[in-house]
C-alpha positions as CSV (number, residue, x, y, z in Angstrom):
1,M,263.9,146.9,-24.0
2,P,260.6,147.9,-25.7
3,D,259.2,144.6,-24.4
4,L,260.1,145.3,-20.7
5,L,258.7,148.8,-21.0
6,S,255.5,147.5,-22.5
7,H,255.0,145.2,-19.5
8,A,255.5,148.1,-17.1
9,F,252.9,150.1,-19.0
10,I,250.4,147.3,-19.1
11,A,250.7,146.7,-15.3
12,F,250.6,150.4,-14.6
13,T,247.3,150.7,-16.6
14,L,245.7,147.7,-14.9
15,C,246.7,148.8,-11.4
16,T,245.7,152.4,-12.0
17,L,242.3,151.3,-13.2
18,L,241.9,149.0,-10.2
19,A,242.9,151.9,-7.9
20,R,239.7,153.7,-8.9
21,R,237.8,150.8,-7.4
22,Y,239.9,150.0,-4.4
23,D,240.9,152.9,-2.1
24,W,243.7,150.9,-0.5
25,L,245.4,150.6,-3.9
26,T,247.7,153.7,-3.6
27,S,250.6,154.7,-5.9
28,E,252.9,152.5,-3.8
29,Y,250.8,149.5,-4.5
30,V,250.7,150.4,-8.2
31,T,254.5,150.2,-8.2
32,V,254.2,146.7,-6.6
33,G,252.0,145.6,-9.5
34,M,254.5,147.1,-12.0
35,A,257.3,145.2,-10.2
36,G,255.3,142.0,-10.6
37,A,255.3,142.6,-14.3
38,F,259.1,142.2,-14.3
39,I,259.1,138.8,-12.5
40,P,259.0,136.6,-15.6
41,D,261.9,138.4,-17.1
42,L,264.0,137.4,-14.2
43,A,264.7,134.5,-16.5
44,K,267.0,136.8,-18.5
45,I,269.6,136.4,-15.7
46,K,270.8,133.6,-18.0
47,L,272.6,136.3,-19.9
48,A,274.9,136.8,-16.9
49,V,274.8,133.5,-15.1
50,D,274.9,130.2,-17.1
51,G,272.2,127.8,-16.0
52,A,274.5,124.8,-16.6
53,A,276.9,126.3,-14.0
54,V,274.0,126.7,-11.5
55,G,272.9,123.1,-12.2
56,A,276.5,121.9,-11.6
57,A,276.7,123.8,-8.4
58,L,273.4,122.4,-7.2
59,D,274.0,119.0,-8.7
60,L,270.5,119.2,-10.2
61,P,269.2,119.9,-13.7
62,F,268.6,123.7,-13.9
63,N,267.3,126.1,-16.5
64,W,266.5,129.8,-15.9
65,F,263.5,129.6,-18.3
66,G,261.4,128.1,-15.6
67,L,261.1,131.6,-14.1
68,H,259.2,132.6,-17.2
69,T,256.4,130.2,-16.6
70,L,253.3,130.1,-14.4
71,G,255.1,127.9,-11.8
72,G,258.3,130.0,-11.8
73,A,256.4,133.3,-11.5
74,F,254.3,131.9,-8.7
75,V,257.3,130.9,-6.7
76,S,258.9,134.3,-7.3
77,V,255.7,136.0,-6.2
78,L,255.8,134.0,-3.0
79,V,259.4,135.1,-2.4
80,G,258.2,138.7,-2.8
81,V,255.4,138.2,-0.4
82,V,257.6,137.0,2.5
83,A,259.7,140.1,2.0
84,V,256.9,142.4,3.2
85,T,255.1,142.8,6.6
86,R,252.4,140.4,7.5
87,G,249.7,143.0,7.0
88,D,250.6,143.8,3.4
89,R,251.1,140.2,2.2
90,R,247.6,139.6,0.7
91,R,247.8,142.9,-1.2
92,V,251.3,142.4,-2.4
93,F,250.5,138.8,-3.4
94,A,247.5,140.0,-5.5
95,L,249.4,142.8,-7.2
96,L,252.6,140.9,-7.9
97,S,250.4,138.1,-9.3
98,L,248.5,140.6,-11.5
99,G,251.7,142.1,-12.8
100,A,253.3,138.6,-13.5
101,A,250.1,137.3,-15.1
102,S,249.8,140.4,-17.4
103,H,253.4,139.8,-18.5
104,L,252.8,136.1,-19.2
105,L,249.6,136.8,-21.1
106,A,251.3,139.5,-23.2
107,D,254.2,137.2,-24.0
108,A,251.7,134.5,-25.0
109,L,250.6,136.8,-27.8
110,L,254.1,137.1,-29.3
111,F,254.8,136.0,-32.9
112,K,256.6,132.6,-32.9
113,P,257.6,130.8,-36.2
114,S,256.1,127.6,-34.9
115,G,252.7,129.2,-34.2
116,R,252.9,127.9,-30.6
117,S,253.8,129.8,-27.5
118,Y,256.1,128.6,-24.8
119,P,254.9,126.1,-22.1
120,L,253.1,128.9,-20.3
121,F,251.4,126.7,-17.7
122,W,254.4,124.7,-16.6
123,P,254.6,122.7,-14.3
124,L,250.9,121.9,-14.6
125,T,251.3,120.9,-18.2
126,Q,254.0,121.0,-21.0
127,Y,251.4,122.1,-23.5
128,H,252.5,124.9,-25.8
129,P,249.3,126.9,-26.5
130,P,248.8,128.4,-30.0
131,T,249.7,132.1,-30.3
132,P,248.1,134.6,-32.5
133,G,251.5,136.2,-33.3
134,L,250.4,139.8,-32.9
135,Y,253.8,141.3,-32.5
136,L,257.5,140.7,-31.8
137,S,259.2,141.4,-28.5
138,T,261.4,143.9,-30.4
139,D,258.6,145.9,-31.9
140,R,258.8,149.4,-30.7
141,W,255.2,150.2,-31.7
142,V,253.9,148.0,-28.8
143,A,255.8,150.2,-26.3
144,L,254.4,153.2,-28.0
145,V,250.8,152.0,-27.9
146,T,250.9,150.7,-24.4
147,G,252.7,154.0,-23.3
148,V,249.9,156.1,-24.9
149,V,247.2,153.9,-23.2
150,A,249.1,154.2,-19.8
151,A,249.4,158.0,-20.2
152,A,245.7,158.3,-21.2
153,T,244.7,156.2,-18.2
154,W,246.9,158.3,-15.9
155,L,245.4,161.6,-17.3
156,A,241.8,160.3,-17.1
157,V,242.2,159.2,-13.5
158,R,244.0,162.3,-12.5
159,W,241.4,164.5,-14.2
160,R,238.5,162.6,-12.6
161,V,240.1,162.9,-9.2
162,S,240.7,166.6,-9.5
163,R,237.2,167.1,-10.8
164,N,235.7,165.3,-7.9
165,S,237.8,167.2,-5.3
């Protein structure tokens, strides 16, 4: 759980900072960016639905892990984009993509015993980029640090808005 919370905090911070630059990026759109940060973790549906069972039902090889890659996240973002009105599609695409990209980047920094990350850029390449191994997904300090940064960002933006009003 600290991992998922950290992704939400990172996306919130990025979107809140961008909202200072773009007037259209309201709190509703910040929430869209945060939702985008959850997209790669849709792969955790494997805990409830076995990929082999889905593969047998489709009569195709299937693995939920594909959702946790660039290609899977892109397809998921496209699904999210068609679920909104035509006028919001570009903004929703950009924010869902930002959230998903921040998630994938943060996960690429995880500690792995092999020293290599997962095939982040699949289906473009099967290459496993090296990882600096900065933290584990179970480390609570990451959620604490990203939470403090998110809170500080929120306070700074709120203070600056109230000061300018």
